[in-house]
C-alpha positions as CSV (number, residue, x, y, z in Angstrom):
1,M,62.1,-27.5,88.0
2,D,59.4,-24.8,88.4
3,V,56.5,-26.8,89.7
4,V,54.3,-23.6,89.6
5,A,54.5,-23.8,85.8
6,L,52.6,-27.1,85.9
7,V,49.7,-25.7,88.0
8,P,47.6,-24.1,85.3
9,G,47.6,-27.3,83.2
10,A,46.8,-29.5,86.1
11,V,44.0,-27.2,87.3
12,G,42.7,-26.8,83.8
13,L,42.4,-30.6,83.4
14,A,40.7,-30.8,86.7
15,L,38.2,-28.2,85.6
16,S,36.8,-30.4,82.8
17,P,33.0,-30.2,83.2
18,L,32.3,-33.0,80.6
19,T,34.3,-35.6,82.4
20,V,32.9,-34.7,85.9
21,A,29.4,-34.6,84.4
22,S,29.9,-38.0,82.9
23,V,30.9,-39.5,86.2
24,V,28.0,-37.8,88.0
25,F,25.5,-39.0,85.5
26,L,26.9,-42.6,85.6
27,L,26.6,-42.7,89.4
28,G,22.9,-42.0,88.9
29,H,22.1,-45.1,86.8
30,R,21.6,-48.7,87.7
31,R,25.2,-49.8,87.0
32,G,26.4,-47.0,89.3
33,Y,29.8,-47.2,90.8
34,G,31.4,-49.6,88.3
35,S,30.8,-47.4,85.3
36,A,31.7,-44.2,87.1
37,V,35.0,-45.6,88.4
38,A,35.8,-46.9,84.9
39,C,35.1,-43.5,83.3
40,A,37.3,-41.7,85.9
41,T,40.0,-44.3,85.5
42,G,40.0,-43.9,81.7
43,W,40.4,-40.1,82.1
44,I,43.2,-40.2,84.6
45,T,45.1,-43.0,82.7
46,T,45.0,-41.0,79.5
47,I,46.3,-37.9,81.3
48,A,49.3,-40.0,82.5
49,V,50.0,-41.4,79.1
50,A,49.6,-38.0,77.4
51,L,52.0,-36.4,79.9
52,V,54.7,-39.1,79.3
53,V,54.4,-38.5,75.5
54,A,54.5,-34.8,75.9
55,V,57.6,-35.0,78.1
56,L,59.3,-37.1,75.5
57,V,58.4,-34.5,72.8
58,G,59.5,-31.6,75.1
59,E,62.9,-33.2,75.7
60,R,63.6,-33.3,72.0
61,L,62.6,-29.7,71.2
62,P,65.2,-27.0,71.3
63,S,64.8,-24.5,74.2
64,R,64.9,-21.6,71.7
65,T,64.1,-21.2,68.0
66,G,67.8,-20.5,67.3
67,A,70.9,-18.8,68.7
68,G,69.5,-16.2,70.9
69,G,66.0,-16.7,69.4
70,T,62.5,-16.9,70.9
71,P,61.9,-19.5,73.6
72,V,59.9,-22.3,72.1
73,E,57.9,-22.7,75.4
74,A,56.8,-19.0,75.1
75,L,55.6,-19.6,71.5
76,V,53.7,-22.7,72.5
77,A,52.0,-20.8,75.4
78,L,50.9,-18.0,73.1
79,G,49.6,-20.5,70.6
80,A,47.8,-22.4,73.3
81,G,46.2,-19.1,74.5
82,V,44.9,-18.4,71.0
83,V,43.5,-21.9,70.6
84,L,41.8,-21.8,74.0
85,L,40.2,-18.4,73.2
86,A,39.0,-19.9,69.9
87,L,37.5,-22.9,71.7
88,A,35.8,-20.6,74.2
89,A,34.2,-18.6,71.4
90,W,33.1,-21.8,69.7
91,Q,31.7,-23.2,72.9
92,W,29.8,-20.0,73.6
93,A,28.2,-20.2,70.1
94,V,27.0,-23.8,70.5
95,R,26.1,-23.7,74.2
96,R,22.4,-24.2,73.4
97,L,20.6,-26.5,71.1
98,P,18.2,-25.2,68.4
99,D,15.2,-25.9,70.6
100,G,16.7,-23.7,73.3
101,S,17.7,-26.5,75.7
102,P,21.3,-26.6,77.1
103,A,23.9,-28.3,74.9
104,S,25.2,-30.0,78.0
105,S,22.2,-32.3,78.1
106,R,22.6,-33.8,74.6
107,W,24.7,-36.7,75.8
108,S,23.2,-37.2,79.3
109,A,20.6,-39.8,78.1
110,A,23.4,-41.9,76.5
111,M,25.2,-42.1,79.9
112,E,22.3,-44.1,81.3
113,S,23.0,-47.2,79.3
114,I,26.7,-47.8,79.2
115,G,28.7,-50.4,81.2
116,P,32.2,-50.2,82.7
117,R,34.1,-51.1,79.5
118,R,32.4,-48.4,77.4
119,A,32.6,-46.0,80.3
120,F,36.4,-46.4,80.4
121,G,36.4,-45.7,76.7
122,V,34.4,-42.5,77.3
123,G,37.0,-41.3,79.8
124,V,39.7,-41.8,77.2
125,L,37.6,-40.2,74.5
126,W,36.9,-37.1,76.5
127,F,40.7,-36.5,76.7
128,V,41.8,-37.4,73.2
129,S,38.9,-35.4,71.6
130,S,39.5,-32.3,73.7
131,P,41.9,-29.7,72.2
132,K,42.0,-28.1,75.6
133,A,43.3,-31.2,77.3
134,L,45.9,-31.9,74.5
135,V,47.1,-28.3,74.7
136,L,47.5,-28.4,78.5
137,A,49.3,-31.7,78.4
138,L,51.7,-30.4,75.7
139,G,52.4,-27.3,77.8
140,A,53.2,-29.4,80.8
141,G,55.4,-31.7,78.8
142,L,57.4,-28.7,77.5
143,A,57.8,-27.4,81.1
144,F,59.3,-30.8,82.1
145,G,61.5,-31.0,79.0
146,D,62.8,-27.5,79.3
147,A,63.7,-27.9,83.0
148,D,65.4,-31.3,82.5
149,P,64.8,-32.3,86.1
150,A,66.2,-35.4,87.9
151,A,64.3,-38.7,87.6
152,A,62.9,-38.7,91.1
153,E,61.7,-35.1,90.8
154,T,60.1,-35.9,87.4
155,V,58.2,-38.8,88.9
156,V,56.9,-36.8,91.9
157,A,56.0,-33.7,89.9
158,G,54.4,-35.9,87.2
159,A,52.4,-37.9,89.7
160,L,51.1,-34.7,91.3
161,F,50.1,-33.3,87.9
162,V,48.2,-36.5,87.1
163,L,46.5,-36.7,90.5
164,V,45.4,-33.0,90.5
165,G,44.3,-33.2,86.8
166,G,42.2,-36.3,87.5
167,S,41.0,-35.5,91.1
168,T,37.7,-34.0,90.2
169,A,36.7,-37.0,88.2
170,F,36.9,-39.2,91.3
171,L,35.4,-36.5,93.7
172,P,31.8,-37.5,93.0
173,I,32.7,-41.1,93.6
174,V,34.3,-40.4,96.9
175,L,31.3,-38.3,97.8
176,A,28.9,-41.1,96.9
177,V,30.9,-43.8,98.8
178,T,31.4,-41.6,101.9
179,L,27.8,-40.3,102.2
180,G,25.9,-43.3,100.8
181,D,22.2,-42.6,100.3
182,R,22.7,-39.1,101.7
183,A,24.7,-38.3,98.5
184,K,21.8,-38.8,96.2
185,R,20.4,-35.3,96.8
186,A,23.8,-33.7,96.3
187,L,24.5,-35.7,93.1
188,A,21.0,-34.9,91.8
189,A,21.7,-31.2,92.3
190,M,25.0,-31.5,90.6
191,R,23.4,-33.3,87.6
192,G,20.8,-30.5,87.3
193,W,23.5,-27.7,87.6
194,I,25.8,-29.3,85.0
195,A,22.9,-29.9,82.6
196,R,21.9,-26.2,82.8
197,W,25.2,-24.4,83.3
198,G,28.0,-26.8,82.3
199,S,28.6,-25.3,78.9
200,V,28.8,-21.7,80.3
201,F,31.2,-22.9,83.0
202,L,33.4,-24.5,80.4
203,V,33.5,-21.1,78.5
204,V,34.7,-19.3,81.7
205,V,37.4,-22.0,82.3
206,L,38.6,-21.7,78.7
207,V,38.9,-17.9,78.9
208,L,40.7,-18.0,82.2
209,L,43.2,-20.6,80.9
210,A,43.7,-18.7,77.7
211,V,44.6,-15.5,79.7
212,V,47.1,-17.5,81.8
213,Q,48.7,-19.0,78.7
214,L,48.9,-15.6,76.9
215,V,50.4,-13.9,79.9
216,T,52.9,-16.8,80.3
217,G,53.9,-16.6,76.7
218,A,54.2,-12.8,76.8
219,V,56.4,-13.0,79.9
220,G,58.6,-15.6,78.2
221,L,59.1,-13.5,75.2
222,L,60.1,-10.4,77.2
223,A,62.4,-12.4,79.6
């Protein structure tokens, strides 16, 4: 199968500021590592489950809309591009609260009080409530289903997709474990940057992903 086709989805999931921000903020409160690991685990587990479901759906869809018709994957890519652009526009419109403070900070206080069980649920929630994540998982599932790869190849490619998509959620944890007390300054800087610029960064990511999906869909229609 064309593993390159999975790269935009995996990278798009990895560039999910809200999940990374949640892990970073959780590392800063008294329950620290336990809640942060639980949140990251919830996120990466949901990616794996969503990919399996998407692959099963992709295997049951026709490769084309009819005899000699339009490739279904191309239509899904175009639809995904439109959805991502709409999400970018919406995110840009609500990036700041009425008082002028960054919208990224509205949930940061809540992160200070949750334990590991609720943190795992937060990781799951960030995926299932994110149209971007759902669209990217569906696109990856269609890529698997359309290629009809061997079982071993499917497992390897799927594992890489999940690992890349969830890697950034565990990155702050690795940083904290590796550097210990020296990581406090870096994590504090990350919290400040995310609170101020996280929403803007998400808009940029959504636009870039939308362009990739639109180009992929256009190429598929012209092929």
